[in-house]
N, CA, C and O atoms as a printed pandas DataFrame, in Angstrom:
     atom_number atom_name residue_name chain_id  residue_number  x_coord  y_coord  z_coord
0              1         N          UNK        A               1    3.485  -10.323  -26.707
1              2        CA          UNK        A               1    3.994   -8.965  -26.761
2              3         C          UNK        A               1    4.386   -8.547  -25.336
3              4         O          UNK        A               1    3.543   -8.623  -24.442
4              5         N          UNK        A               2    5.629   -8.110  -25.088
5              6        CA          UNK        A               2    6.063   -7.713  -23.758
6              7         C          UNK        A               2    5.220   -6.563  -23.213
7              8         O          UNK        A               2    4.831   -5.648  -23.938
8              9         N          UNK        A               3    4.956   -6.643  -21.921
9             10        CA          UNK        A               3    4.240   -5.564  -21.251
10            11         C          UNK        A               3    2.734   -5.621  -21.371
11            12         O          UNK        A               3    2.050   -4.751  -20.832
12            13         N          UNK        A               4    2.186   -6.619  -22.063
13            14        CA          UNK        A               4    0.737   -6.656  -22.220
14            15         C          UNK        A               4    0.073   -7.680  -21.312
15            16         O          UNK        A               4   -1.138   -7.615  -21.104
16            17         N          UNK        A               5    0.831   -8.618  -20.769
17            18        CA          UNK        A               5    0.265   -9.645  -19.896
18            19         C          UNK        A               5    0.158   -9.170  -18.468
19            20         O          UNK        A               5    0.595   -8.067  -18.141
20            21         N          UNK        A               6   -0.427  -10.002  -17.608
21            22        CA          UNK        A               6   -0.536   -9.627  -16.203
22            23         C          UNK        A               6    0.844   -9.483  -15.570
23            24         O          UNK        A               6    1.774  -10.221  -15.894
24            25         N          UNK        A               7    0.952   -8.540  -14.685
25            26        CA          UNK        A               7    2.206   -8.319  -13.968
26            27         C          UNK        A               7    2.260   -9.259  -12.773
27            28         O          UNK        A               7    1.229   -9.588  -12.187
28            29         N          UNK        A               8    3.449   -9.684  -12.416
29            30        CA          UNK        A               8    3.619  -10.500  -11.224
30            31         C          UNK        A               8    4.681   -9.859  -10.359
31            32         O          UNK        A               8    5.591   -9.195  -10.853
32            33         N          UNK        A               9    4.553  -10.067   -9.065
33            34        CA          UNK        A               9    5.526   -9.541   -8.126
34            35         C          UNK        A               9    6.601  -10.579   -7.873
35            36         O          UNK        A               9    6.314  -11.775   -7.819
36            37         N          UNK        A              10    7.816  -10.139   -7.722
37            38        CA          UNK        A              10    8.895  -11.028   -7.351
38            39         C          UNK        A              10    8.639  -11.522   -5.926
39            40         O          UNK        A              10    8.336  -10.726   -5.038
40            41         N          UNK        A              11    8.760  -12.819   -5.709
41            42        CA          UNK        A              11    8.527  -13.371   -4.377
42            43         C          UNK        A              11    9.839  -13.967   -3.872
43            44         O          UNK        A              11   10.306  -14.985   -4.382
44            45         N          UNK        A              12   10.415  -13.333   -2.881
45            46        CA          UNK        A              12   11.553  -13.887   -2.174
46            47         C          UNK        A              12   11.618  -13.226   -0.812
47            48         O          UNK        A              12   10.913  -12.252   -0.551
48            49         N          UNK        A              13   12.459  -13.752    0.045
49            50        CA          UNK        A              13   12.499  -13.301    1.439
50            51         C          UNK        A              13   12.898  -11.837    1.576
51            52         O          UNK        A              13   12.542  -11.196    2.565
52            53         N          UNK        A              14   13.630  -11.294    0.606
53            54        CA          UNK        A              14   14.075   -9.910    0.701
54            55         C          UNK        A              14   13.137   -8.943   -0.015
55            56         O          UNK        A              14   13.325   -7.728    0.056
56            57         N          UNK        A              15   12.135   -9.473   -0.699
57            58        CA          UNK        A              15   11.219   -8.637   -1.457
58            59         C          UNK        A              15   10.276   -7.882   -0.513
59            60         O          UNK        A              15    9.629   -8.506    0.328
60            61         N          UNK        A              16   10.184   -6.560   -0.633
61            62        CA          UNK        A              16    9.315   -5.812    0.289
62            63         C          UNK        A              16    7.843   -6.197    0.162
63            64         O          UNK        A              16    7.096   -6.110    1.137
64            65         N          UNK        A              17    7.421   -6.618   -1.019
65            66        CA          UNK        A              17    6.017   -6.978   -1.182
66            67         C          UNK        A              17    5.666   -8.262   -0.427
67            68         O          UNK        A              17    4.509   -8.469   -0.059
68            69         N          UNK        A              18    6.644   -9.112   -0.198
69            70        CA          UNK        A              18    6.412  -10.301    0.620
70            71         C          UNK        A              18    6.050   -9.883    2.044
71            72         O          UNK        A              18    5.125  -10.435    2.640
72            73         N          UNK        A              19    6.773   -8.920    2.580
73            74        CA          UNK        A              19    6.471   -8.424    3.938
74            75         C          UNK        A              19    5.133   -7.716    3.978
75            76         O          UNK        A              19    4.356   -7.915    4.911
76            77         N          UNK        A              20    4.853   -6.897    2.984
77            78        CA          UNK        A              20    3.579   -6.175    2.941
78            79         C          UNK        A              20    2.427   -7.167    2.834
79            80         O          UNK        A              20    1.406   -7.014    3.505
80            81         N          UNK        A              21    2.589   -8.169    2.003
81            82        CA          UNK        A              21    1.569   -9.214    1.853
82            83         C          UNK        A              21    1.295   -9.875    3.208
83            84         O          UNK        A              21    0.137  -10.077    3.574
84            85         N          UNK        A              22    2.345  -10.208    3.948
85            86        CA          UNK        A              22    2.182  -10.862    5.252
86            87         C          UNK        A              22    1.444   -9.954    6.237
87            88         O          UNK        A              22    0.585  -10.420    6.985
88            89         N          UNK        A              23    1.774   -8.671    6.239
89            90        CA          UNK        A              23    1.104   -7.723    7.138
90            91         C          UNK        A              23   -0.375   -7.619    6.774
91            92         O          UNK        A              23   -1.240   -7.707    7.645
92            93         N          UNK        A              24   -0.659   -7.433    5.503
93            94        CA          UNK        A              24   -2.045   -7.235    5.060
94            95         C          UNK        A              24   -2.904   -8.472    5.264
95            96         O          UNK        A              24   -4.017   -8.381    5.780
96            97         N          UNK        A              25   -2.391   -9.627    4.861
97            98        CA          UNK        A              25   -3.225  -10.831    4.918
98            99         C          UNK        A              25   -3.406  -11.354    6.335
99           100         O          UNK        A              25   -4.228  -12.243    6.558
100          101         N          UNK        A              26   -2.666  -10.830    7.287
101          102        CA          UNK        A              26   -2.874  -11.209    8.690
102          103         C          UNK        A              26   -4.083  -10.479    9.293
103          104         O          UNK        A              26   -4.541  -10.832   10.379
104          105         N          UNK        A              27   -4.589   -9.482    8.601
105          106        CA          UNK        A              27   -5.721   -8.701    9.102
106          107         C          UNK        A              27   -7.042   -9.405    8.793
107          108         O          UNK        A              27   -7.137  -10.144    7.813
108          109         N          UNK        A              28   -8.056   -9.179    9.622
109          110        CA          UNK        A              28   -9.339   -9.876    9.448
110          111         C          UNK        A              28   -9.998   -9.591    8.101
111          112         O          UNK        A              28  -10.133   -8.443    7.678
112          113         N          UNK        A              29  -10.404  -10.680    7.443
113          114        CA          UNK        A              29  -11.205  -10.650    6.217
114          115         C          UNK        A              29  -10.554   -9.900    5.061
115          116         O          UNK        A              29  -11.243   -9.282    4.249
116          117         N          UNK        A              30   -9.231   -9.954    4.991
117          118        CA          UNK        A              30   -8.500   -9.312    3.897
118          119         C          UNK        A              30   -8.258  -10.324    2.789
119          120         O          UNK        A              30   -7.879  -11.468    3.041
120          121         N          UNK        A              31   -8.482   -9.884    1.568
121          122        CA          UNK        A              31   -8.185  -10.685    0.384
122          123         C          UNK        A              31   -7.231   -9.918   -0.508
123          124         O          UNK        A              31   -7.304   -8.694   -0.616
124          125         N          UNK        A              32   -6.341  -10.648   -1.141
125          126        CA          UNK        A              32   -5.442  -10.057   -2.126
126          127         C          UNK        A              32   -5.960  -10.418   -3.510
127          128         O          UNK        A              32   -6.251  -11.577   -3.805
128          129         N          UNK        A              33   -6.066   -9.403   -4.344
129          130        CA          UNK        A              33   -6.456   -9.599   -5.742
130          131         C          UNK        A              33   -5.621   -8.653   -6.591
131          132         O          UNK        A              33   -5.117   -7.638   -6.110
132          133         N          UNK        A              34   -5.490   -9.001   -7.837
133          134        CA          UNK        A              34   -4.820   -8.096   -8.758
134          135         C          UNK        A              34   -5.801   -7.030   -9.193
135          136         O          UNK        A              34   -6.952   -7.324   -9.518
136          137         N          UNK        A              35   -5.342   -5.797   -9.199
137          138        CA          UNK        A              35   -6.138   -4.678   -9.682
138          139         C          UNK        A              35   -5.206   -3.750  -10.448
139          140         O          UNK        A              35   -4.183   -3.313   -9.921
140          141         N          UNK        A              36   -5.559   -3.456  -11.673
141          142        CA          UNK        A              36   -4.732   -2.605  -12.534
142          143         C          UNK        A              36   -3.310   -3.156  -12.657
143          144         O          UNK        A              36   -2.345   -2.397  -12.745
144          145         N          UNK        A              37   -3.195   -4.477  -12.663
145          146        CA          UNK        A              37   -1.902   -5.112  -12.847
146          147         C          UNK        A              37   -1.033   -5.175  -11.616
147          148         O          UNK        A              37    0.134   -5.554  -11.713
148          149         N          UNK        A              38   -1.557   -4.818  -10.465
149          150        CA          UNK        A              38   -0.769   -4.788   -9.236
150          151         C          UNK        A              38   -1.459   -5.582   -8.130
151          152         O          UNK        A              38   -2.686   -5.669   -8.088
152          153         N          UNK        A              39   -0.663   -6.153   -7.242
153          154        CA          UNK        A              39   -1.216   -6.806   -6.056
154          155         C          UNK        A              39   -1.908   -5.734   -5.219
155          156         O          UNK        A              39   -1.346   -4.672   -4.949
156          157         N          UNK        A              40   -3.138   -6.037   -4.817
157          158        CA          UNK        A              40   -3.961   -5.071   -4.100
158          159         C          UNK        A              40   -4.686   -5.802   -2.985
159          160         O          UNK        A              40   -5.123   -6.940   -3.159
160          161         N          UNK        A              41   -4.812   -5.140   -1.828
161          162        CA          UNK        A              41   -5.430   -5.765   -0.672
162          163         C          UNK        A              41   -6.746   -5.077   -0.357
163          164         O          UNK        A              41   -6.833   -3.854   -0.249
164          165         N          UNK        A              42   -7.763   -5.910   -0.215
165          166        CA          UNK        A              42   -9.134   -5.475   -0.014
166          167         C          UNK        A              42   -9.639   -5.952    1.339
167          168         O          UNK        A              42   -9.274   -7.030    1.807
168          169         N          UNK        A              43  -10.476   -5.144    1.953
169          170        CA          UNK        A              43  -11.301   -5.601    3.059
170          171         C          UNK        A              43  -12.726   -5.401    2.560
171          172         O          UNK        A              43  -13.167   -4.277    2.321
172          173         N          UNK        A              44  -13.433   -6.516    2.410
173          174        CA          UNK        A              44  -14.712   -6.448    1.711
174          175         C          UNK        A              44  -14.437   -6.078    0.262
175          176         O          UNK        A              44  -13.577   -6.678   -0.382
176          177         N          UNK        A              45  -15.159   -5.097   -0.247
177          178        CA          UNK        A              45  -14.965   -4.653   -1.633
178          179         C          UNK        A              45  -14.082   -3.419   -1.731
179          180         O          UNK        A              45  -13.897   -2.865   -2.814
180          181         N          UNK        A              46  -13.539   -2.991   -0.598
181          182        CA          UNK        A              46  -12.789   -1.733   -0.576
182          183         C          UNK        A              46  -11.285   -1.960   -0.456
183          184         O          UNK        A              46  -10.829   -2.805    0.315
184          185         N          UNK        A              47  -10.539   -1.205   -1.218
185          186        CA          UNK        A              47   -9.077   -1.276   -1.221
186          187         C          UNK        A              47   -8.532   -0.440   -0.074
187          188         O          UNK        A              47   -9.015    0.660    0.194
188          189         N          UNK        A              48   -7.509   -0.982    0.606
189          190        CA          UNK        A              48   -6.809   -0.174    1.609
190          191         C          UNK        A              48   -5.305   -0.082    1.339
191          192         O          UNK        A              48   -4.645    0.823    1.850
192          193         N          UNK        A              49   -4.756   -1.005    0.543
193          194        CA          UNK        A              49   -3.338   -0.975    0.173
194          195         C          UNK        A              49   -3.209   -1.528   -1.239
195          196         O          UNK        A              49   -3.878   -2.494   -1.604
196          197         N          UNK        A              50   -2.339   -0.901   -2.030
197          198        CA          UNK        A              50   -2.017   -1.452   -3.343
198          199         C          UNK        A              50   -0.516   -1.300   -3.602
199          200         O          UNK        A              50    0.107   -0.317   -3.201
200          201         N          UNK        A              51    0.032   -2.280   -4.270
201          202        CA          UNK        A              51    1.442   -2.197   -4.638
202          203         C          UNK        A              51    1.582   -1.336   -5.888
203          204         O          UNK        A              51    0.635   -1.160   -6.655
204          205         N          UNK        A              52    2.763   -0.816   -6.066
205          206        CA          UNK        A              52    3.086   -0.044   -7.272
206          207         C          UNK        A              52    4.511   -0.420   -7.647
207          208         O          UNK        A              52    5.453    0.339   -7.420
208          209         N          UNK        A              53    4.649   -1.604   -8.225
209          210        CA          UNK        A              53    5.954   -2.169   -8.546
210          211         C          UNK        A              53    6.385   -1.715   -9.929
211          212         O          UNK        A              53    6.150   -2.389  -10.932
212          213         N          UNK        A              54    7.028   -0.543   -9.953
213          214        CA          UNK        A              54    7.482    0.065  -11.207
214          215         C          UNK        A              54    6.302    0.323  -12.153
215          216         O          UNK        A              54    6.434    0.218  -13.373
216          217         N          UNK        A              55    5.178    0.652  -11.582
217          218        CA          UNK        A              55    3.938    0.796  -12.340
218          219         C          UNK        A              55    3.923    2.071  -13.191
219          220         O          UNK        A              55    3.597    2.019  -14.377
220          221         N          UNK        A              56    4.268    3.195  -12.599
221          222        CA          UNK        A              56    4.255    4.472  -13.332
222          223         C          UNK        A              56    5.652    5.002  -13.603
223          224         O          UNK        A              56    5.822    5.970  -14.344
224          225         N          UNK        A              57    6.639    4.374  -13.010
225          226        CA          UNK        A              57    8.022    4.794  -13.178
226          227         C          UNK        A              57    8.899    3.602  -12.806
227          228         O          UNK        A              57    8.409    2.475  -12.743
228          229         N          UNK        A              58   10.154    3.827  -12.565
229          230        CA          UNK        A              58   11.055    2.732  -12.202
230          231         C          UNK        A              58   11.182    2.555  -10.700
231          232         O          UNK        A              58   12.112    1.900  -10.231
232          233         N          UNK        A              59   10.261    3.127   -9.943
233          234        CA          UNK        A              59   10.321    3.043   -8.487
234          235         C          UNK        A              59    9.452    1.902   -7.980
235          236         O          UNK        A              59    8.467    1.526   -8.614
236          237         N          UNK        A              60    9.828    1.359   -6.831
237          238        CA          UNK        A              60    9.009    0.369   -6.132
238          239         C          UNK        A              60    8.346    1.105   -4.976
239          240         O          UNK        A              60    9.003    1.835   -4.233
240          241         N          UNK        A              61    7.043    0.908   -4.832
241          242        CA          UNK        A              61    6.304    1.662   -3.825
242          243         C          UNK        A              61    5.054    0.900   -3.417
243          244         O          UNK        A              61    4.717   -0.139   -3.985
244          245         N          UNK        A              62    4.387    1.439   -2.430
245          246        CA          UNK        A              62    3.083    0.958   -1.997
246          247         C          UNK        A              62    2.229    2.185   -1.737
247          248         O          UNK        A              62    2.728    3.210   -1.270
248          249         N          UNK        A              63    0.937    2.081   -2.042
249          250        CA          UNK        A              63    0.003    3.180   -1.810
250          251         C          UNK        A              63   -0.953    2.757   -0.710
251          252         O          UNK        A              63   -1.437    1.625   -0.697
252          253         N          UNK        A              64   -1.225    3.680    0.224
253          254        CA          UNK        A              64   -2.045    3.368    1.389
254          255         C          UNK        A              64   -3.129    4.418    1.606
255          256         O          UNK        A              64   -2.900    5.613    1.422
256          257         N          UNK        A              65   -4.302    3.956    1.998
257          258        CA          UNK        A              65   -5.325    4.897    2.447
258          259         C          UNK        A              65   -4.788    5.590    3.702
259          260         O          UNK        A              65   -4.066    4.980    4.490
260          261         N          UNK        A              66   -5.139    6.856    3.882
261          262        CA          UNK        A              66   -4.639    7.600    5.041
262          263         C          UNK        A              66   -5.679    8.612    5.496
263          264         O          UNK        A              66   -6.453    9.129    4.690
264          265         N          UNK        A              67   -5.690    8.888    6.795
265          266        CA          UNK        A              67   -6.614    9.906    7.316
266          267         C          UNK        A              67   -6.287   11.285    6.738
267          268         O          UNK        A              67   -5.174   11.530    6.273
268          269         N          UNK        A              68   -7.267   12.166    6.778
269          270        CA          UNK        A              68   -7.091   13.534    6.293
270          271         C          UNK        A              68   -5.868   14.187    6.922
271          272         O          UNK        A              68   -5.640   14.080    8.126
272          273         N          UNK        A              69   -5.091   14.861    6.090
273          274        CA          UNK        A              69   -3.959   15.638    6.566
274          275         C          UNK        A              69   -2.645   14.886    6.666
275          276         O          UNK        A              69   -1.586   15.513    6.714
276          277         N          UNK        A              70   -2.681   13.570    6.697
277          278        CA          UNK        A              70   -1.450   12.790    6.872
278          279         C          UNK        A              70   -0.556   12.892    5.646
279          280         O          UNK        A              70    0.658   13.056    5.770
280          281         N          UNK        A              71   -1.155   12.795    4.458
281          282        CA          UNK        A              71   -0.367   12.844    3.224
282          283         C          UNK        A              71    0.488   14.111    3.169
283          284         O          UNK        A              71    1.697   14.043    2.944
284          285         N          UNK        A              72   -0.137   15.246    3.372
285          286        CA          UNK        A              72    0.594   16.513    3.266
286          287         C          UNK        A              72    1.739   16.572    4.270
287          288         O          UNK        A              72    2.842   17.003    3.936
288          289         N          UNK        A              73    1.477   16.143    5.483
289          290        CA          UNK        A              73    2.498   16.178    6.536
290          291         C          UNK        A              73    3.691   15.303    6.172
291          292         O          UNK        A              73    4.838   15.734    6.289
292          293         N          UNK        A              74    3.425   14.077    5.732
293          294        CA          UNK        A              74    4.517   13.149    5.433
294          295         C          UNK        A              74    5.308   13.575    4.206
295          296         O          UNK        A              74    6.539   13.547    4.225
296          297         N          UNK        A              75    4.622   13.965    3.145
297          298        CA          UNK        A              75    5.320   14.351    1.917
298          299         C          UNK        A              75    6.182   15.582    2.159
299          300         O          UNK        A              75    7.308   15.667    1.669
300          301         N          UNK        A              76    5.655   16.521    2.906
301          302        CA          UNK        A              76    6.434   17.727    3.209
302          303         C          UNK        A              76    7.632   17.404    4.091
303          304         O          UNK        A              76    8.718   17.944    3.884
304          305         N          UNK        A              77    7.444   16.531    5.067
305          306        CA          UNK        A              77    8.515   16.215    6.019
306          307         C          UNK        A              77    9.600   15.326    5.418
307          308         O          UNK        A              77   10.771   15.467    5.770
308          309         N          UNK        A              78    9.231   14.409    4.514
309          310        CA          UNK        A              78   10.215   13.445    4.013
310          311         C          UNK        A              78    9.887   13.006    2.579
311          312         O          UNK        A              78    9.448   11.876    2.365
312          313         N          UNK        A              79   10.099   13.890    1.599
313          314        CA          UNK        A              79    9.754   13.564    0.207
314          315         C          UNK        A              79   10.630   12.469   -0.408
315          316         O          UNK        A              79   10.323   11.981   -1.496
316          317         N          UNK        A              80   11.698   12.081    0.257
317          318        CA          UNK        A              80   12.522   10.968   -0.228
318          319         C          UNK        A              80   11.836    9.627    0.044
319          320         O          UNK        A              80   12.122    8.636   -0.626
320          321         N          UNK        A              81   10.930    9.596    1.028
321          322        CA          UNK        A              81   10.240    8.347    1.393
322          323         C          UNK        A              81    8.759    8.351    1.051
323          324         O          UNK        A              81    8.183    7.292    0.800
324          325         N          UNK        A              82    8.130    9.525    1.036
325          326        CA          UNK        A              82    6.684    9.610    0.845
326          327         C          UNK        A              82    6.353   10.481   -0.361
327          328         O          UNK        A              82    7.085   11.415   -0.690
328          329         N          UNK        A              83    5.225   10.159   -1.023
329          330        CA          UNK        A              83    4.795   10.941   -2.174
330          331         C          UNK        A              83    3.277   10.863   -2.305
331          332         O          UNK        A              83    2.612   10.042   -1.673
332          333         N          UNK        A              84    2.764   11.743   -3.141
333          334        CA          UNK        A              84    1.331   11.746   -3.449
334          335         C          UNK        A              84    1.128   10.852   -4.676
335          336         O          UNK        A              84    1.547   11.215   -5.775
336          337         N          UNK        A              85    0.496    9.698   -4.506
337          338        CA          UNK        A              85    0.351    8.784   -5.640
338          339         C          UNK        A              85   -0.678    9.281   -6.651
339          340         O          UNK        A              85   -1.609   10.007   -6.299
340          341         N          UNK        A              86   -0.502    8.884   -7.902
341          342        CA          UNK        A              86   -1.502    9.260   -8.916
342          343         C          UNK        A              86   -2.849    8.609   -8.595
343          344         O          UNK        A              86   -2.916    7.602   -7.890
344          345         N          UNK        A              87   -3.889    9.187   -9.112
345          346        CA          UNK        A              87   -5.270    8.693   -9.000
346          347         C          UNK        A              87   -5.829    8.818   -7.583
347          348         O          UNK        A              87   -6.793    9.552   -7.370
348          349         N          UNK        A              88   -5.244    8.118   -6.614
349          350        CA          UNK        A              88   -5.800    8.098   -5.255
350          351         C          UNK        A              88   -5.214    9.186   -4.363
351          352         O          UNK        A              88   -5.708    9.411   -3.258
352          353         N          UNK        A              89   -4.183    9.852   -4.822
353          354        CA          UNK        A              89   -3.576   10.921   -4.028
354          355         C          UNK        A              89   -4.536   12.057   -3.739
355          356         O          UNK        A              89   -4.449   12.696   -2.690
356          357         N          UNK        A              90   -5.457   12.316   -4.665
357          358        CA          UNK        A              90   -6.431   13.393   -4.449
358          359         C          UNK        A              90   -7.378   13.077   -3.289
359          360         O          UNK        A              90   -8.030   13.973   -2.753
360          361         N          UNK        A              91   -7.451   11.796   -2.905
361          362        CA          UNK        A              91   -8.286   11.394   -1.762
362          363         C          UNK        A              91   -7.474   11.266   -0.481
363          364         O          UNK        A              91   -7.971   10.763    0.526
364          365         N          UNK        A              92   -6.222   11.722   -0.520
365          366        CA          UNK        A              92   -5.401   11.727    0.686
366          367         C          UNK        A              92   -4.527   10.506    0.884
367          368         O          UNK        A              92   -3.821   10.414    1.888
368          369         N          UNK        A              93   -4.556    9.562   -0.051
369          370        CA          UNK        A              93   -3.706    8.380    0.078
370          371         C          UNK        A              93   -2.244    8.796    0.054
371          372         O          UNK        A              93   -1.889    9.830   -0.512
372          373         N          UNK        A              94   -1.399    7.976    0.675
373          374        CA          UNK        A              94    0.039    8.239    0.668
374          375         C          UNK        A              94    0.762    7.149   -0.114
375          376         O          UNK        A              94    0.363    5.984   -0.114
376          377         N          UNK        A              95    1.814    7.556   -0.766
377          378        CA          UNK        A              95    2.721    6.625   -1.419
378          379         C          UNK        A              95    3.959    6.503   -0.562
379          380         O          UNK        A              95    4.464    7.497   -0.039
380          381         N          UNK        A              96    4.449    5.283   -0.419
381          382        CA          UNK        A              96    5.664    5.027    0.356
382          383         C          UNK        A              96    6.643    4.319   -0.572
383          384         O          UNK        A              96    6.353    3.239   -1.087
384          385         N          UNK        A              97    7.804    4.936   -0.782
385          386        CA          UNK        A              97    8.822    4.312   -1.613
386          387         C          UNK        A              97    9.426    3.123   -0.876
387          388         O          UNK        A              97    9.681    3.183    0.326
388          389         N          UNK        A              98    9.648    2.047   -1.616
389          390        CA          UNK        A              98   10.236    0.837   -1.053
390          391         C          UNK        A              98   11.655    0.598   -1.536
391          392         O          UNK        A              98   12.295   -0.375   -1.137
392          393         N          UNK        A              99   12.155    1.487   -2.400
393          394        CA          UNK        A              99   13.512    1.339   -2.920
394          395         C          UNK        A              99   14.499    2.261   -2.194
395          396         O          UNK        A              99   15.590    2.538   -2.692
396          397         N          UNK        A             100   14.099    2.722   -1.024
397          398        CA          UNK        A             100   14.946    3.452   -0.079
398          399         C          UNK        A             100   14.835    2.690    1.238
399          400         O          UNK        A             100   13.963    1.830    1.363
400          401         N          UNK        A             101   15.686    2.975    2.226
401          402        CA          UNK        A             101   15.534    2.266    3.502
402          403         C          UNK        A             101   14.119    2.455    4.073
403          404         O          UNK        A             101   13.624    3.577    4.177
404          405         N          UNK        A             102   13.490    1.348    4.436
405          406        CA          UNK        A             102   12.105    1.351    4.917
406          407         C          UNK        A             102   12.093    1.149    6.421
407          408         O          UNK        A             102   12.745    0.240    6.936
408          409         N          UNK        A             103   11.366    1.981    7.117
409          410        CA          UNK        A             103   11.108    1.792    8.544
410          411         C          UNK        A             103    9.900    0.854    8.626
411          412         O          UNK        A             103    8.757    1.301    8.529
412          413         N          UNK        A             104   10.153   -0.431    8.802
413          414        CA          UNK        A             104    9.084   -1.420    8.737
414          415         C          UNK        A             104    8.084   -1.283    9.870
415          416         O          UNK        A             104    6.905   -1.584    9.682
416          417         N          UNK        A             105    8.516   -0.841   11.028
417          418        CA          UNK        A             105    7.571   -0.603   12.120
418          419         C          UNK        A             105    6.595    0.504   11.767
419          420         O          UNK        A             105    5.395    0.388   12.016
420          421         N          UNK        A             106    7.113    1.583   11.183
421          422        CA          UNK        A             106    6.252    2.688   10.766
422          423         C          UNK        A             106    5.322    2.265    9.632
423          424         O          UNK        A             106    4.134    2.590    9.644
424          425         N          UNK        A             107    5.864    1.538    8.648
425          426        CA          UNK        A             107    5.023    1.119    7.528
426          427         C          UNK        A             107    3.908    0.188    8.010
427          428         O          UNK        A             107    2.765    0.318    7.570
428          429         N          UNK        A             108    4.222   -0.731    8.892
429          430        CA          UNK        A             108    3.177   -1.614    9.415
430          431         C          UNK        A             108    2.103   -0.801   10.137
431          432         O          UNK        A             108    0.913   -1.066    9.970
432          433         N          UNK        A             109    2.508    0.181   10.932
433          434        CA          UNK        A             109    1.532    1.033   11.627
434          435         C          UNK        A             109    0.659    1.788   10.626
435          436         O          UNK        A             109   -0.540    1.950   10.854
436          437         N          UNK        A             110    1.242    2.249    9.529
437          438        CA          UNK        A             110    0.462    2.970    8.510
438          439         C          UNK        A             110   -0.490    2.024    7.773
439          440         O          UNK        A             110   -1.596    2.420    7.407
440          441         N          UNK        A             111   -0.067    0.788    7.557
441          442        CA          UNK        A             111   -0.959   -0.205    6.952
442          443         C          UNK        A             111   -2.137   -0.487    7.885
443          444         O          UNK        A             111   -3.277   -0.587    7.431
444          445         N          UNK        A             112   -1.869   -0.615    9.175
445          446        CA          UNK        A             112   -2.952   -0.833   10.148
446          447         C          UNK        A             112   -3.900    0.359   10.171
447          448         O          UNK        A             112   -5.116    0.186   10.258
448          449         N          UNK        A             113   -3.349    1.567   10.094
449          450        CA          UNK        A             113   -4.201    2.767   10.034
450          451         C          UNK        A             113   -5.079    2.739    8.782
451          452         O          UNK        A             113   -6.263    3.071    8.841
452          453         N          UNK        A             114   -4.493    2.343    7.651
453          454        CA          UNK        A             114   -5.250    2.268    6.394
454          455         C          UNK        A             114   -6.390    1.265    6.532
455          456         O          UNK        A             114   -7.511    1.530    6.098
456          457         N          UNK        A             115   -6.107    0.128    7.128
457          458        CA          UNK        A             115   -7.131   -0.895    7.333
458          459         C          UNK        A             115   -8.267   -0.344    8.201
459          460         O          UNK        A             115   -9.441   -0.472    7.853
460          461         N          UNK        A             116   -7.904    0.269    9.334
461          462        CA          UNK        A             116   -8.925    0.808   10.241
462          463         C          UNK        A             116   -9.782    1.876    9.565
463          464         O          UNK        A             116  -10.972    1.999    9.856
464          465         N          UNK        A             117   -9.184    2.632    8.676
465          466        CA          UNK        A             117   -9.896    3.688    7.969
466          467         C          UNK        A             117  -10.923    3.119    6.977
467          468         O          UNK        A             117  -12.005    3.684    6.812
468          469         N          UNK        A             118  -10.590    2.026    6.335
469          470        CA          UNK        A             118  -11.407    1.471    5.262
470          471         C          UNK        A             118  -12.342    0.343    5.731
471          472         O          UNK        A             118  -13.447    0.195    5.210
472          473         N          UNK        A             119  -11.903   -0.432    6.695
473          474        CA          UNK        A             119  -12.676   -1.608    7.140
474          475         C          UNK        A             119  -13.979   -1.197    7.827
475          476         O          UNK        A             119  -14.075   -0.115    8.405
476          477         N          UNK        A             120  -14.977   -2.078    7.755
477          478        CA          UNK        A             120  -16.188   -1.839    8.550
478          479         C          UNK        A             120  -15.811   -1.759   10.036
479          480         O          UNK        A             120  -14.849   -2.391   10.472
480          481         N          UNK        A             121  -16.559   -0.994   10.789
481          482        CA          UNK        A             121  -16.258   -0.761   12.205
482          483         C          UNK        A             121  -16.035   -2.055   12.977
483          484         O          UNK        A             121  -15.112   -2.142   13.787
484          485         N          UNK        A             122  -16.882   -3.071   12.732
485          486        CA          UNK        A             122  -16.770   -4.319   13.485
486          487         C          UNK        A             122  -15.407   -4.988   13.271
487          488         O          UNK        A             122  -14.897   -5.653   14.173
488          489         N          UNK        A             123  -14.815   -4.814   12.081
489          490        CA          UNK        A             123  -13.497   -5.373   11.816
490          491         C          UNK        A             123  -12.395   -4.439   12.301
491          492         O          UNK        A             123  -11.403   -4.893   12.871
492          493         N          UNK        A             124  -12.560   -3.151   12.083
493          494        CA          UNK        A             124  -11.554   -2.170   12.508
494          495         C          UNK        A             124  -11.310   -2.249   14.004
495          496         O          UNK        A             124  -10.183   -2.060   14.462
496          497         N          UNK        A             125  -12.346   -2.525   14.760
497          498        CA          UNK        A             125  -12.215   -2.610   16.218
498          499         C          UNK        A             125  -11.423   -3.832   16.669
499          500         O          UNK        A             125  -10.992   -3.889   17.820
500          501         N          UNK        A             126  -11.228   -4.788   15.805
501          502        CA          UNK        A             126  -10.463   -5.993   16.146
502          503         C          UNK        A             126   -8.960   -5.781   16.052
503          504         O          UNK        A             126   -8.179   -6.594   16.546
504          505         N          UNK        A             127   -8.558   -4.687   15.418
505          506        CA          UNK        A             127   -7.136   -4.438   15.157
506          507         C          UNK        A             127   -6.606   -3.366   16.088
507          508         O          UNK        A             127   -5.427   -3.018   16.021
């Protein structure tokens, strides 16, 4: 039955999730596992980044842990690129659309911030 099996991400050089995967897995003690049908990156048992590949709509996105106040600032400043994701948005996580032009330097910095926020101090200090 279509739509009932595990979801897979398209893997090719132009796929944004390939770049996100490379950024995340380069960090200390990060593992990628599927969670809720999406590629998700963990440090220890805690999630810091999850993909959202047409998960709730037809958009491609990534959700990131973020410090207090960042979500509101980004969504207000640029709602074409940032949004409040379902479920984790109430905890301040940010959604970043990947089907619009992506500032990869900024996204990598936000992924590093998410890692530092979630990782144990001994690992966060390495980044």
